[in-house]
C-alpha positions as CSV (number, residue, x, y, z in Angstrom):
1,F,-67.7,54.2,-35.9
2,A,-70.2,54.6,-38.7
3,V,-68.5,56.5,-41.5
4,F,-70.5,59.1,-43.5
5,S,-67.7,60.6,-45.6
6,Y,-64.1,59.9,-46.3
7,E,-62.0,62.4,-48.2
8,R,-58.4,63.4,-48.2
9,G,-57.6,61.2,-45.3
10,R,-60.3,62.7,-43.1
11,I,-63.6,61.0,-42.1
12,E,-66.9,62.2,-40.7
13,A,-68.2,59.5,-38.4
14,A,-70.4,58.7,-35.5
15,P,-69.8,56.2,-32.7
16,L,-71.9,53.1,-32.9
17,G,-72.0,52.9,-29.1
18,G,-71.3,50.0,-26.8
19,E,-69.1,47.0,-27.9
20,E,-70.9,46.3,-31.2
21,D,-69.2,46.4,-34.5
22,A,-71.0,46.6,-37.9
23,I,-71.2,42.8,-38.2
24,S,-72.8,42.5,-34.7
25,L,-75.2,45.3,-35.6
26,I,-76.3,43.6,-38.8
27,G,-76.7,40.3,-37.1
28,R,-78.9,41.8,-34.4
29,L,-81.1,44.1,-36.5
30,G,-80.7,42.8,-40.1
31,Y,-79.5,45.0,-43.0
32,D,-82.4,47.4,-43.0
33,G,-82.5,47.8,-39.3
34,A,-78.8,48.4,-39.0
35,K,-79.0,51.0,-41.9
36,A,-81.8,52.8,-40.1
37,Q,-80.0,52.9,-36.8
38,I,-76.8,54.2,-38.4
39,E,-78.7,56.9,-40.3
40,S,-80.2,58.1,-37.0
41,L,-76.8,58.7,-35.4
42,S,-76.3,62.4,-34.9
43,A,-73.2,62.7,-32.6
44,R,-70.8,63.1,-35.5
45,V,-67.1,63.8,-35.3
46,V,-64.3,64.5,-37.7
47,L,-61.3,62.1,-37.4
48,D,-58.0,61.5,-39.2
49,A,-58.3,58.2,-41.1
50,A,-54.9,57.2,-39.8
51,S,-56.4,56.9,-36.3
52,L,-58.7,54.1,-37.4
53,G,-58.1,50.5,-36.3
54,L,-59.6,47.3,-37.7
55,P,-63.1,48.2,-39.0
56,V,-64.6,45.0,-37.6
57,D,-63.5,42.0,-35.6
58,L,-62.3,39.3,-37.9
59,G,-61.3,35.6,-37.6
60,D,-57.9,34.1,-38.2
61,R,-58.8,31.4,-40.7
62,H,-59.8,32.4,-44.2
63,I,-60.5,31.2,-47.7
64,A,-58.2,32.4,-50.4
65,V,-58.0,31.8,-54.2
66,G,-54.9,31.8,-56.4
67,T,-54.5,33.0,-60.0
68,N,-58.1,34.2,-60.1
69,Y,-57.1,37.0,-62.6
70,R,-55.7,35.8,-65.9
71,Q,-53.0,38.4,-66.1
72,H,-51.6,37.3,-62.8
73,A,-51.8,33.6,-63.8
74,E,-49.9,34.4,-67.0
75,E,-47.2,36.4,-65.3
76,A,-46.7,33.7,-62.7
77,S,-46.7,31.0,-65.4
78,V,-49.4,29.0,-63.6
79,E,-51.9,27.1,-65.8
80,G,-55.0,25.2,-64.9
81,G,-57.2,28.1,-63.7
82,P,-58.0,29.3,-60.2
83,F,-57.4,27.2,-57.1
84,L,-58.1,27.5,-53.4
85,F,-56.0,27.4,-50.2
86,P,-56.5,28.3,-46.6
87,K,-54.8,31.5,-45.1
88,Y,-54.2,31.2,-41.4
89,V,-53.4,34.7,-40.0
90,R,-55.0,37.3,-37.8
91,P,-55.7,40.5,-39.7
92,T,-53.8,43.7,-38.8
93,P,-55.0,47.4,-39.2
94,A,-54.6,49.5,-42.3
95,R,-51.5,51.3,-41.0
96,A,-49.8,48.3,-39.4
97,A,-46.2,47.5,-40.3
98,I,-45.3,44.5,-42.4
99,P,-42.5,42.5,-40.8
100,S,-39.8,41.6,-43.3
101,G,-37.2,39.4,-41.5
102,D,-35.4,37.4,-44.2
103,A,-38.5,36.9,-46.4
104,L,-38.8,37.8,-50.0
105,L,-41.9,39.9,-49.5
106,D,-44.5,40.4,-52.3
107,Y,-47.8,42.4,-52.2
108,E,-51.2,41.5,-53.6
109,V,-54.2,43.9,-53.5
110,E,-57.4,41.9,-53.0
111,L,-61.1,42.6,-52.4
112,C,-62.4,40.4,-49.6
113,L,-65.9,39.4,-48.8
114,V,-66.5,39.0,-45.0
115,A,-69.3,36.7,-43.9
116,T,-71.7,38.7,-41.7
117,Q,-73.4,35.4,-40.7
118,P,-72.6,31.7,-41.3
119,I,-72.9,30.9,-45.0
120,A,-74.4,27.4,-45.4
121,G,-75.6,25.3,-48.3
122,R,-75.8,27.1,-51.6
123,E,-76.9,30.5,-50.1
124,K,-76.2,33.5,-52.3
125,A,-72.9,35.1,-51.4
126,Q,-73.6,38.1,-49.2
127,G,-71.8,40.0,-46.6
128,G,-69.5,43.0,-46.3
129,L,-66.3,44.0,-48.1
130,V,-62.9,45.0,-47.0
131,L,-59.7,45.6,-48.8
132,C,-56.6,43.7,-48.0
133,N,-53.0,43.1,-48.9
134,D,-52.4,39.4,-49.2
135,V,-48.7,39.6,-48.2
136,T,-46.6,36.7,-49.4
137,D,-43.1,35.4,-48.6
138,R,-42.2,34.0,-52.0
139,A,-39.2,32.2,-50.6
140,T,-41.3,30.1,-48.2
141,L,-44.0,29.6,-50.8
142,L,-41.7,28.4,-53.5
143,R,-39.8,26.1,-51.1
144,N,-43.1,24.4,-50.2
145,L,-44.7,24.5,-53.6
146,D,-45.5,21.3,-55.5
147,P,-43.6,21.9,-58.7
148,E,-45.5,19.3,-60.6
149,A,-48.9,20.8,-59.6
150,P,-48.7,24.5,-58.5
151,E,-52.5,24.7,-58.9
152,S,-52.8,22.3,-56.0
153,G,-52.3,25.2,-53.7
154,E,-49.6,23.4,-51.7
155,G,-47.1,25.9,-50.2
156,F,-49.5,28.8,-50.4
157,T,-50.7,28.6,-46.8
158,S,-47.1,28.4,-45.6
159,G,-46.0,31.4,-47.6
160,K,-48.9,33.6,-46.7
161,S,-49.7,32.9,-43.1
162,A,-47.0,34.7,-41.0
163,P,-48.0,37.4,-38.4
164,G,-48.5,40.7,-40.2
165,Y,-49.3,39.2,-43.6
166,L,-52.9,40.4,-43.7
167,P,-53.3,44.1,-43.3
168,V,-56.9,45.1,-44.0
169,G,-58.5,48.4,-45.1
170,D,-59.9,50.9,-42.7
171,L,-63.5,50.6,-44.0
172,F,-66.0,47.7,-43.8
173,V,-68.7,48.3,-46.5
174,A,-71.9,46.3,-46.6
175,P,-73.7,47.1,-49.9
176,R,-77.3,46.1,-50.5
177,D,-76.5,44.8,-54.0
178,L,-73.1,43.2,-53.7
179,A,-72.6,42.4,-57.4
180,A,-73.6,45.9,-58.5
181,F,-71.3,47.5,-56.0
182,V,-68.3,45.3,-56.8
183,G,-68.8,46.1,-60.5
184,T,-67.9,49.8,-59.8
185,L,-64.6,49.1,-58.1
186,T,-61.1,49.3,-59.5
187,L,-58.3,47.7,-57.5
188,Q,-55.1,49.7,-57.2
189,L,-51.8,49.2,-55.4
190,S,-48.6,51.4,-55.3
191,V,-45.2,51.0,-53.8
192,N,-43.5,54.2,-52.7
193,G,-46.0,56.2,-54.8
194,A,-45.3,54.2,-58.0
195,E,-48.4,52.3,-59.2
196,R,-47.8,48.5,-59.6
197,Q,-51.3,47.1,-59.9
198,R,-54.6,48.4,-61.4
199,A,-57.6,46.5,-62.7
200,P,-61.4,46.3,-62.4
201,A,-62.3,44.0,-59.5
202,T,-64.7,42.1,-61.8
203,L,-61.9,40.9,-64.2
204,W,-61.8,37.9,-61.9
205,I,-62.5,34.4,-63.2
206,W,-64.5,33.2,-60.2
207,D,-66.8,35.5,-58.4
208,Y,-67.6,35.1,-54.7
209,G,-70.4,32.6,-55.3
210,R,-68.2,30.4,-57.4
211,I,-65.4,30.6,-54.8
212,L,-67.9,29.5,-52.1
213,D,-69.1,26.6,-54.3
214,E,-65.6,25.4,-54.9
215,A,-64.8,25.7,-51.2
216,R,-67.8,23.6,-50.2
217,A,-66.6,20.9,-52.7
218,Q,-63.2,20.9,-50.9
219,Q,-64.4,20.6,-47.3
220,G,-62.2,18.3,-45.4
221,R,-59.3,18.6,-47.8
222,E,-55.9,19.2,-46.1
223,W,-52.9,21.4,-47.2
224,A,-49.5,20.8,-45.5
225,Y,-48.9,23.6,-43.0
226,R,-46.0,23.7,-40.5
227,D,-46.0,20.4,-38.7
228,G,-49.7,19.6,-39.4
229,A,-52.4,20.5,-41.9
230,A,-54.6,23.4,-42.8
231,R,-58.2,23.2,-43.9
232,L,-60.7,25.6,-45.3
233,P,-62.8,27.1,-42.5
234,F,-66.2,25.4,-42.0
235,D,-68.1,24.9,-38.8
236,S,-69.6,21.6,-37.5
237,D,-72.8,22.4,-39.5
238,G,-70.9,22.7,-42.8
239,A,-71.1,26.5,-42.9
240,V,-68.5,29.2,-43.5
241,P,-68.3,30.9,-40.1
242,A,-69.2,34.6,-39.7
243,R,-66.2,36.9,-39.8
244,T,-64.4,34.7,-42.2
245,M,-62.7,36.5,-45.1
246,I,-63.0,35.3,-48.6
247,L,-59.9,36.7,-50.5
248,A,-60.8,36.9,-54.2
249,G,-57.3,36.9,-55.7
250,T,-55.1,39.6,-57.2
251,P,-54.6,41.1,-60.6
252,G,-51.4,41.3,-62.5
253,G,-48.4,43.4,-61.4
254,T,-47.0,41.5,-58.5
255,V,-43.2,41.3,-58.0
256,F,-43.2,37.5,-58.8
257,K,-43.4,36.9,-62.5
258,G,-42.4,33.3,-62.6
259,I,-39.0,31.6,-62.1
260,Y,-36.1,33.5,-63.8
261,K,-35.2,31.7,-67.0
262,S,-31.5,31.8,-66.0
263,A,-32.3,29.9,-62.7
264,Y,-33.2,26.8,-64.7
265,A,-29.7,26.5,-66.1
266,R,-28.0,27.4,-62.9
267,G,-30.2,25.0,-60.9
268,L,-29.5,22.2,-63.3
269,A,-25.8,22.9,-63.0
270,R,-26.0,22.9,-59.2
271,W,-27.9,19.6,-59.2
272,I,-25.2,18.0,-61.4
273,A,-22.3,19.5,-59.4
274,G,-24.0,18.2,-56.2
275,G,-23.9,14.6,-57.4
276,F,-27.6,14.6,-58.4
277,Q,-28.7,14.9,-54.8
278,G,-32.2,16.1,-54.2
279,G,-34.7,17.1,-56.8
280,V,-33.6,19.3,-59.6
281,A,-36.6,21.6,-58.9
282,S,-35.3,22.5,-55.5
283,H,-32.0,23.6,-57.0
284,V,-33.8,25.7,-59.5
285,V,-35.9,27.4,-56.8
286,E,-32.8,28.1,-54.7
287,S,-31.0,29.6,-57.7
288,H,-34.0,31.8,-58.3
289,L,-34.2,32.9,-54.7
290,S,-30.5,33.7,-54.6
291,A,-30.7,35.8,-57.7
292,A,-33.8,37.6,-56.4
293,K,-32.1,38.6,-53.2
294,K,-29.1,40.0,-55.1
295,R,-31.3,41.9,-57.5
296,G,-33.5,43.4,-54.7
297,D,-36.6,42.9,-56.7
298,Y,-38.9,42.2,-53.7
299,L,-40.1,44.6,-51.0
300,Q,-37.3,46.2,-49.0
301,Q,-37.3,47.7,-45.5
302,G,-38.7,51.2,-45.6
303,D,-40.9,50.5,-48.6
304,V,-44.5,51.7,-48.2
305,V,-47.3,49.7,-49.9
306,T,-50.4,51.7,-50.5
307,I,-53.9,50.5,-51.6
308,E,-56.6,53.0,-52.3
309,V,-60.0,52.2,-53.8
310,D,-62.9,54.7,-54.2
311,R,-65.6,54.1,-51.5
312,M,-63.5,51.3,-49.9
313,G,-60.9,53.3,-48.0
314,A,-57.2,52.7,-48.0
315,L,-54.2,50.9,-46.5
316,A,-50.6,52.2,-46.1
317,N,-48.2,49.7,-44.7
318,R,-44.5,50.2,-44.1
319,V,-42.1,47.3,-44.4
320,E,-40.0,47.0,-41.3
Protein backbone atom coordinates (compact mmCIF):
# COMPACT_ATOMS: atom_id res chain seq x y z
CA PHE A 1 0.00 0.00 0.00
CA ALA A 2 0.95 3.61 -0.60
CA VAL A 3 -0.11 5.57 2.49
CA PHE A 4 -1.52 9.08 2.02
CA SER A 5 -2.60 9.83 5.59
CA TYR A 6 -2.11 8.23 9.01
CA GLU A 7 -4.10 9.57 11.94
CA ARG A 8 -5.43 8.04 15.16
CA GLY A 9 -4.58 4.53 14.06
CA ARG A 10 -6.36 4.82 10.70
CA ILE A 11 -4.71 5.14 7.32
CA GLU A 12 -5.84 6.22 3.88
CA ALA A 13 -3.98 4.13 1.35
CA ALA A 14 -3.99 2.72 -2.17
CA PRO A 15 -2.72 -0.69 -3.27
CA LEU A 16 0.52 -0.58 -5.23
CA GLY A 17 -0.64 -3.53 -7.29
CA GLY A 18 1.21 -6.71 -8.16
CA GLU A 19 4.00 -8.06 -5.99
CA GLU A 20 6.10 -4.90 -5.88
CA ASP A 21 6.88 -3.11 -2.66
CA ALA A 22 8.19 0.46 -2.38
CA ILE A 23 11.84 -0.60 -2.69
CA SER A 24 11.13 -2.52 -5.90
CA LEU A 25 9.13 0.40 -7.25
CA ILE A 26 11.93 2.88 -6.57
CA GLY A 27 14.45 0.47 -8.08
CA ARG A 28 12.40 0.15 -11.27
CA LEU A 29 11.27 3.73 -11.77
CA GLY A 30 13.68 5.83 -9.72
CA TYR A 31 12.57 8.23 -6.99
CA ASP A 32 10.66 10.67 -9.21
CA GLY A 33 9.03 7.95 -11.28
CA ALA A 34 7.89 6.07 -8.18
CA LYS A 35 6.54 9.27 -6.64
CA ALA A 36 4.58 10.09 -9.81
CA GLN A 37 3.08 6.60 -9.99
CA ILE A 38 2.04 6.68 -6.33
CA GLU A 39 0.43 10.11 -6.75
CA SER A 40 -1.60 8.77 -9.69
CA LEU A 41 -3.20 6.00 -7.63
CA SER A 42 -6.90 6.66 -7.16
CA ALA A 43 -8.37 3.46 -5.71
CA ARG A 44 -7.97 4.54 -2.11
CA VAL A 45 -9.22 2.69 0.96
CA VAL A 46 -9.35 3.39 4.69
CA LEU A 47 -7.70 0.75 6.89
CA ASP A 48 -6.93 0.13 10.54
CA ALA A 49 -3.16 0.59 10.98
CA ALA A 50 -3.15 -2.55 13.13
CA SER A 51 -3.88 -4.56 9.98
CA LEU A 52 -0.57 -3.56 8.37
CA GLY A 53 2.29 -6.02 8.07
CA LEU A 54 5.90 -5.33 7.19
CA PRO A 55 6.00 -2.20 5.02
CA VAL A 56 8.75 -3.62 2.75
CA ASP A 57 10.63 -6.89 2.43
CA LEU A 58 13.83 -6.71 4.48
CA GLY A 59 16.97 -8.79 4.83
CA ASP A 60 18.13 -10.67 7.91
CA ARG A 61 21.66 -9.24 8.29
CA HIS A 62 22.02 -5.64 9.33
CA ILE A 63 24.52 -2.99 10.46
CA ALA A 64 24.02 -1.66 13.98
CA VAL A 65 25.84 0.93 16.07
CA GLY A 66 26.19 0.99 19.85
CA THR A 67 26.36 4.03 22.17
CA ASN A 68 25.73 6.46 19.32
CA TYR A 69 23.89 8.82 21.70
CA ARG A 70 25.96 10.29 24.52
CA GLN A 71 23.23 9.96 27.16
CA HIS A 72 22.93 6.23 26.50
CA ALA A 73 26.72 5.81 26.53
CA GLU A 74 26.86 7.58 29.90
CA GLU A 75 24.03 5.58 31.47
CA ALA A 76 25.60 2.32 30.24
CA SER A 77 29.07 3.40 31.47
CA VAL A 78 30.64 2.74 28.06
CA GLU A 79 33.52 4.98 27.01
CA GLY A 80 35.32 5.28 23.71
CA GLY A 81 32.53 6.50 21.46
CA PRO A 82 30.24 4.64 19.04
CA PHE A 83 31.05 1.16 17.74
CA LEU A 84 29.61 -1.23 15.18
CA PHE A 85 28.29 -4.79 15.32
CA PRO A 86 26.21 -7.04 13.05
CA LYS A 87 22.60 -7.84 13.93
CA TYR A 88 21.42 -11.15 12.46
CA VAL A 89 17.63 -11.41 12.65
CA ARG A 90 14.61 -11.33 10.36
CA PRO A 91 12.42 -8.28 11.10
CA THR A 92 8.88 -8.80 12.38
CA PRO A 93 5.79 -6.59 11.94
CA ALA A 94 4.84 -3.59 14.03
CA ARG A 95 2.34 -5.52 16.18
CA ALA A 96 4.28 -8.78 16.51
CA ALA A 97 4.85 -10.24 19.95
CA ILE A 98 8.30 -10.15 21.55
CA PRO A 99 9.21 -13.59 22.97
CA SER A 100 10.57 -13.38 26.50
CA GLY A 101 11.68 -16.87 27.54
CA ASP A 102 14.19 -16.49 30.38
CA ALA A 103 15.80 -13.39 28.86
CA LEU A 104 16.35 -10.05 30.59
CA LEU A 105 14.65 -8.06 27.85
CA ASP A 106 15.47 -4.43 27.16
CA TYR A 107 14.06 -2.04 24.54
CA GLU A 108 15.79 0.47 22.24
CA VAL A 109 13.95 2.85 19.93
CA GLU A 110 15.99 3.36 16.75
CA LEU A 111 15.61 5.10 13.40
CA CYS A 112 16.84 2.82 10.63
CA LEU A 113 18.02 3.60 7.14
CA VAL A 114 17.09 0.92 4.60
CA ALA A 115 19.23 0.65 1.48
CA THR A 116 16.93 0.83 -1.56
CA GLN A 117 19.81 -0.22 -3.82
CA PRO A 118 23.33 -1.51 -3.13
CA ILE A 119 25.47 1.20 -1.51
CA ALA A 120 29.05 1.02 -2.77
CA GLY A 121 32.15 3.13 -2.44
CA ARG A 122 31.63 6.47 -0.74
CA GLU A 123 28.16 7.11 -2.13
CA LYS A 124 25.98 9.51 -0.19
CA ALA A 125 23.77 7.73 2.32
CA GLN A 126 20.33 7.49 0.72
CA GLY A 127 17.37 5.19 1.05
CA GLY A 128 14.19 4.88 3.05
CA LEU A 129 13.53 4.98 6.77
CA VAL A 130 11.73 2.68 9.20
CA LEU A 131 11.40 2.70 12.95
CA CYS A 132 12.51 -0.31 14.92
CA ASN A 133 12.86 -1.66 18.43
CA ASP A 134 16.36 -3.10 18.78
CA VAL A 135 15.28 -5.66 21.39
CA THR A 136 18.12 -6.91 23.56
CA ASP A 137 18.63 -9.80 25.97
CA ARG A 138 20.97 -8.11 28.44
CA ALA A 139 21.83 -11.43 30.10
CA THR A 140 23.16 -12.98 26.89
CA LEU A 141 24.90 -9.75 25.91
CA LEU A 142 26.68 -9.32 29.25
CA ARG A 143 27.73 -12.96 29.38
CA ASN A 144 29.41 -12.63 25.97
CA LEU A 145 30.74 -9.09 26.40
CA ASP A 146 34.47 -8.37 26.46
CA PRO A 147 34.70 -6.66 29.88
CA GLU A 148 38.06 -5.16 29.00
CA ALA A 149 36.76 -3.59 25.77
CA PRO A 150 32.96 -3.27 25.62
CA GLU A 151 33.40 -0.89 22.69
CA SER A 152 34.66 -3.85 20.63
CA GLY A 153 31.02 -4.83 20.11
CA GLU A 154 31.68 -8.43 21.17
CA GLY A 155 28.55 -9.99 22.65
CA PHE A 156 26.16 -7.54 21.01
CA THR A 157 25.28 -9.77 18.06
CA SER A 158 24.59 -12.64 20.47
CA GLY A 159 22.40 -10.52 22.73
CA LYS A 160 20.41 -8.88 19.94
CA SER A 161 19.84 -11.56 17.30
CA ALA A 162 17.15 -13.92 18.61
CA PRO A 163 13.90 -14.39 16.62
CA GLY A 164 11.45 -11.58 17.35
CA TYR A 165 14.16 -9.14 18.43
CA LEU A 166 13.61 -6.69 15.55
CA PRO A 167 10.02 -5.46 15.23
CA VAL A 168 9.84 -2.64 12.70
CA GLY A 169 7.38 0.19 12.19
CA ASP A 170 4.37 0.04 9.92
CA LEU A 171 5.60 2.75 7.52
CA PHE A 172 8.51 2.90 5.09
CA VAL A 173 9.31 6.56 4.35
CA ALA A 174 11.60 7.58 1.48
CA PRO A 175 12.28 11.34 1.79
CA ARG A 176 13.84 13.27 -1.08
CA ASP A 177 16.14 15.08 1.37
CA LEU A 178 17.14 12.49 3.96
CA ALA A 179 19.09 14.79 6.28
CA ALA A 180 16.40 17.49 6.34
CA PHE A 181 13.66 14.97 7.09
CA VAL A 182 15.58 13.22 9.86
CA GLY A 183 16.20 16.63 11.42
CA THR A 184 12.46 16.98 12.09
CA LEU A 185 12.07 13.67 13.96
CA THR A 186 11.90 13.04 17.70
CA LEU A 187 12.30 9.44 18.85
CA GLN A 188 9.92 8.29 21.59
CA LEU A 189 9.30 4.99 23.36
CA SER A 190 6.84 4.07 26.14
CA VAL A 191 6.24 0.96 28.22
CA ASN A 192 2.64 0.40 29.33
CA GLY A 193 1.91 4.03 28.51
CA ALA A 194 4.79 5.47 30.58
CA GLU A 195 7.41 7.29 28.53
CA ARG A 196 10.92 5.89 28.85
CA GLN A 197 12.82 7.44 25.92
CA ARG A 198 12.53 10.76 24.08
CA ALA A 199 15.18 12.61 22.08
CA PRO A 200 15.69 14.31 18.70
CA ALA A 201 17.02 11.75 16.23
CA THR A 202 19.91 14.03 15.30
CA LEU A 203 21.41 14.01 18.79
CA TRP A 204 23.42 11.08 17.46
CA ILE A 205 27.22 11.18 17.23
CA TRP A 206 27.55 9.38 13.88
CA ASP A 207 25.05 10.08 11.11
CA TYR A 208 24.27 7.46 8.46
CA GLY A 209 27.14 8.56 6.22
CA ARG A 210 29.65 8.16 9.03
CA ILE A 211 28.18 4.79 10.02
CA LEU A 212 28.60 3.55 6.44
CA ASP A 213 32.18 4.88 6.31
CA GLU A 214 33.02 3.05 9.53
CA ALA A 215 31.35 -0.12 8.24
CA ARG A 216 33.41 -0.07 5.04
CA ALA A 217 36.55 0.25 7.15
CA GLN A 218 35.55 -2.93 9.03
CA GLN A 219 34.68 -5.16 6.08
CA GLY A 220 35.83 -8.66 6.82
CA ARG A 221 36.03 -8.17 10.58
CA GLU A 222 34.44 -10.98 12.59
CA TRP A 223 32.43 -10.95 15.80
CA ALA A 224 31.91 -14.18 17.75
CA TYR A 225 28.37 -15.46 17.23
CA ARG A 226 26.98 -18.84 18.26
CA ASP A 227 29.49 -21.46 17.07
CA GLY A 228 30.93 -19.27 14.34
CA ALA A 229 31.33 -15.64 13.43
CA ALA A 230 29.19 -12.74 12.24
CA ARG A 231 30.26 -10.07 9.78
CA LEU A 232 28.84 -6.79 8.60
CA PRO A 233 26.77 -7.37 5.44
CA PHE A 234 28.66 -6.61 2.23
CA ASP A 235 28.21 -8.30 -1.13
CA SER A 236 30.99 -9.64 -3.35
CA ASP A 237 31.40 -6.19 -4.93
CA GLY A 238 31.96 -4.54 -1.55
CA ALA A 239 28.53 -2.90 -1.42
CA VAL A 240 25.95 -2.89 1.35
CA PRO A 241 23.12 -4.96 -0.18
CA ALA A 242 19.70 -3.49 -0.87
CA ARG A 243 17.16 -4.11 1.91
CA THR A 244 19.86 -4.00 4.59
CA MET A 245 18.91 -1.98 7.66
CA ILE A 246 21.37 0.47 9.21
CA LEU A 247 20.34 0.86 12.87
CA ALA A 248 21.54 4.23 14.11
CA GLY A 249 21.56 3.63 17.87
CA THR A 250 19.28 4.57 20.74
CA PRO A 251 19.05 7.57 23.06
CA GLY A 252 19.14 7.40 26.86
CA GLY A 253 16.40 5.78 28.89
CA THR A 254 16.95 2.05 28.43
CA VAL A 255 16.49 -0.33 31.35
CA PHE A 256 20.21 -1.12 31.46
CA LYS A 257 22.15 1.63 33.19
CA GLY A 258 25.40 -0.13 33.87
CA ILE A 259 26.29 -2.89 36.31
CA TYR A 260 24.76 -2.38 39.75
CA LYS A 261 27.43 -1.06 42.12
CA SER A 262 26.48 -3.70 44.68
CA ALA A 263 27.22 -6.45 42.12
CA TYR A 264 30.93 -5.64 42.16
CA ALA A 265 31.27 -6.44 45.87
CA ARG A 266 29.05 -9.52 45.64
CA GLY A 267 30.87 -10.76 42.56
CA LEU A 268 34.26 -10.36 44.21
CA ALA A 269 33.02 -12.25 47.26
CA ARG A 270 31.68 -15.07 45.05
CA TRP A 271 34.99 -15.26 43.21
CA ILE A 272 36.92 -15.57 46.46
CA ALA A 273 34.45 -18.07 47.95
CA GLY A 274 34.73 -20.15 44.77
CA GLY A 275 38.47 -20.54 45.18
CA PHE A 276 39.33 -17.86 42.60
CA GLN A 277 37.89 -20.00 39.82
CA GLY A 278 37.02 -18.19 36.58
CA GLY A 279 37.38 -14.50 35.98
CA VAL A 280 36.13 -12.07 38.57
CA ALA A 281 34.22 -10.22 35.80
CA SER A 282 31.97 -13.23 35.15
CA HIS A 283 31.06 -13.39 38.85
CA VAL A 284 30.21 -9.69 38.82
CA VAL A 285 27.98 -10.17 35.78
CA GLU A 286 26.17 -13.13 37.35
CA SER A 287 25.64 -11.14 40.55
CA HIS A 288 24.16 -8.30 38.52
CA LEU A 289 21.88 -10.62 36.56
CA SER A 290 20.66 -12.39 39.70
CA ALA A 291 19.80 -9.07 41.33
CA ALA A 292 18.10 -7.79 38.17
CA LYS A 293 15.82 -10.82 38.00
CA LYS A 294 14.81 -10.37 41.64
CA ARG A 295 14.17 -6.65 41.17
CA GLY A 296 12.09 -7.16 38.02
CA ASP A 297 13.67 -4.15 36.33
CA TYR A 298 13.53 -5.57 32.81
CA LEU A 299 10.52 -6.15 30.56
CA GLN A 300 7.98 -8.59 31.92
CA GLN A 301 5.38 -10.77 30.22
CA GLY A 302 2.35 -8.66 29.41
CA ASP A 303 4.29 -5.41 29.03
CA VAL A 304 3.53 -3.45 25.86
CA VAL A 305 6.35 -1.44 24.28
CA THR A 306 5.10 1.41 22.09
CA ILE A 307 7.08 3.57 19.68
CA GLU A 308 5.41 6.52 17.95
CA VAL A 309 7.12 9.13 15.79
CA ASP A 310 5.30 11.78 13.75
CA ARG A 311 5.31 10.95 10.02
CA MET A 312 7.03 7.62 10.71
CA GLY A 313 4.17 5.49 12.04
CA ALA A 314 4.20 3.32 15.14
CA LEU A 315 4.98 0.00 16.79
CA ALA A 316 3.14 -1.66 19.67
CA ASN A 317 4.71 -4.96 20.74
CA ARG A 318 3.54 -7.12 23.62
CA VAL A 319 6.03 -9.20 25.57
CA GLU A 320 4.91 -12.85 25.70
